[in-house]
N, C-alpha and C positions, 0 to 999 in steps of 0.2 A: 362339371360344378353340381354341388348337394346347400341344399336354402332350408328354410322354417319358419315360420310365422312367429309376428315380430315379437305379441305375448306372450308366447312359447320360454320355459326354462331350455337357454341355453343350456350351459352344464346335463341336463333328465335330455334331452333330444340328442346331446353330440355322443353320449353314452347310450346312450341304441341305436343309434348308427354306426359305431363301433365294434360292438358286439354284433349287428348283423352281418359288417363287412359292408355297410354301403357305403364308408369313407372310406379312401387306400391312399391320401395322405393328413398332415396338420394345419389348414389353413382353416380351420374351421366352418361354420355355415353360414350362410350370405342372409343376411334379413332380409326378407321378400316380403315385409309389408301382411293386410290383412292375410285370415284365409284368403278370402274370395281375390284378390292378388294372387295371392299368390299361385293360385291353380292356374289363373288367368295367365302368370306370367313362362309357369310349368307348361304349359300346351302352348306357348309360344316362340321358346328357346329351345334349341336343340341345345342336347345332353345337358339340359337341366332338370334335376327334381327337389325334392319335398320331404323331412321328415316331419311328420305330423302325425297329431295329438288322435288316438282312433277309439276315445272310450273306451271299446273292449270286442272283441275278436263277435265275441257272441250277442250284441248289444253293443251294435256301434252306436257315436255320436247324433245326434239328430242333426243338426246343422250343421255338423260331418255333410252326412248324406247328402241335407238338402245343396250348400255348396258342390259336393261332385254330380250331379245331376244339373246343372248349370254352367258347368266346369266346358270348355272347352275340347271337341271331340276326342277322343284316347286317351281324355284324360284316367288314368286311373290308379286305384293301390294297387303294386305289386309283391307288395310284402309283408310282414308286422315282426315283432320281438314287444315280448316284456322283461318291466327291469323294472330291478327294488325301485320304491321310492327314495330315492336323497334327501328328503324335507330331515330339516333337523328345529327345534325349537327354542331357542339361544336366552342370551341376556347380559348383560355385565356382570352379573352376578347371580348366583344358586336362586337366590332370592328376590327376582327382581317380580314386581308385584304391576306395572302400569300396561298399559294397552300394547299389542299385538301389531304391530306393519310387514304388512303381506300381503304377495306384488300377487298380482292374476291368475297365476298357470298355479302359483304353489295356492289363492282360493279354492280354483278350481279342483286338485289334488285332493286339498286336506281339511276343505270346510267341515264335512262330515264329524272326523276329530274330534280339530275347534270347538266343535260345538256340544258332543259330548265331554268336553272338559269345560264349557262356562266359558269360551278366551270368547273376546269381544276383538273381531279382530279391525286395522286401519289397512284398510287396502292403496292400495300404491301402484301406479301400473308399474312395466317389467320394466321400464323403461330408466326407471329409477335407479341411481349407482346406490354403491354399495353406502357412501358418506351421506348420502342424504336420508337415506334411509334409520341410519345409526341416531344423525340428527333429531328425525322427523319424531323416531322413538322417547326420544328424550335417557337421562341418566339413569333413568326405571324402568325404560322401556326394553320390552323385549322385539326378537327378531324370527319371522320365519323364513328361512334358505336353506339353500343347496350344502347342503358338507362338507364340498369345493370350498366355498365363498363365507365361509365362517369367519368375520373380522378377529383380530387377534386382540385377544383379551375376554371374549367373549367366551363363555361352557352354557353348554342341556338342561337344558333344564326340565324338573321330574315330570313326564309325562312325555318327555318329546320321542321318545323309542313306538310311540302310537301313530308317529307319524308315516313311519316307514312299513307299512308290516301290510303293502297291497303293492301289485305288480303293477305298475305304468303301462298300457299299450299305447306303442310307438310305432306307426305303418312307412313305407316309402310311397310316394309316391308323383305317379316321371307319367310322359305319355310313350300310351303300347300303341304298333298299328292293328292289333284284334289279343285280345283275352289268349293268352296265353296258361294253358294247363297238363302241369305237366310229371303229377303224378297228386297223389290224394291233398285237395283246396277245399280249404272254407269259402263262400263265394255270397259273396254282395252283391246281388241283384234290384234295378229296377225298373216296373214295369206301370204299364198302363191302358185298359183297355179302352176304345174306341172313345164307348161313353158309359157313364153312368149309369146304372138302369138297374131293376130285379133280375137276381139272379147271373149277373155280369161276373166279378168276383169270385161267384160259386167255380164260378166255367173256370175261371183259370187258378184257381186253386187245386181245382181237380184236374188238371193240365201238368202241378209240375204232379202232384201225386201222381200218377201215369206212367209218368215217365221217374218214377221211385226218389222222388230229392224226399225228405222232410222236415219241415221247415224249422228252426232255429229262433229265425225270430221276424214279425210281419208286423211293419208300421205304414199309413195312411196318412197319406197328405193332398192335401186343398192346393188344382194348380190353377194360375188363371185364366185359364182356358173351361176351366169350372166340369172335367172328369179327373177323378182323381188317382193321385201321385202312390205307388206302393213301396214301401224297399221294402225286401226281406233276405237271410239268408239261409243258409244250407253248407252243404258240405256236397264236395262232387268228386269222386274217385280217376275221372280223365274224360279228355278234352272231348273224348265219343262224347259220352254223357252229358257232357254243355251243351254241344250241339244241337242235339238232339233238343234238350226243352226250344233252346231261341226259334230251330226249327217250326216247335208247338206252335209256339206263341207269332212268330211267322203264317205261320197256316191260320193265326183262330185272326191274326188283323190288329195282334199287340202288341203296343210298342213297348221297348226290351230298351235296356242297356246294364254292361256288367259295371259296377264300382268298384269291385274287388274278388282279386285272384289270391289268398294270403299259402301261400304253403304251411300245410301242418308244419309246426313246433310245436307240441304240447302246449293246448290253451287249459290255463290257469282255470277254473269252476270262478264262476259271474261271482264280483263279491258280493252284487247289486240280489239276487238274489231273498226270492218274497220265503214267510215259511203262510203258508194262508191256512182261515182258520174260514170253509167253509159254513152258509148255511145247513143247517141239519134238519128233518124233516121231525 
């Protein structure tokens, strides 16, 4: 059984699941509720997994990282797949000028492109029906919607092609007995020094470098107990390499948890890459 988060695009998530081979039938995706509830349900029901938007393999979604770290033991991303966005911008005529109705998933995926085009979106729940969206948009309104869901009589608006020029990354989350690295993989790992003190992070990062890993991502977040939790991502060639790192963490009394093992599938460049302008002397 495979599920999805309520606010996720069923069309885009289903396409990722089909392309990656996470589904073997046409029964569709179960609606599992919020992210927290979805991860909790996956962790408590045997043979249930879920497809979830992950942000990017090199730049994990911050909310997802925190949710994974707070989820039941063994819940982990086991695979990832990038698919081209299915979003289009449509109206009842090519010259429609009203407001644009877009749901939560569409806003998440298209907000930068919509802002660049000067679109003022009217945000609605993902669960709102197509008929309700059409009524809300009015006779001169527009929709951002998945291509397969475009209503009869609607046509694309100039600029619609800009919404599909970036990949969406989805992951397969399941409950596993232990992380399995069977070949070159992108690893997401959370770790936490037992206490925050000067040099504590330096020592942990030094141990990661000593094992031979080069981080492609690092983020910190406070915890209720005081010491910060750190989230990182790196490429790993074998199970032995990952085991060497976790043993080092154990020796240093550093708490840790593998959040994702994503087999290499040809990662796209991170679309949010910045062009820095550094201070010059």
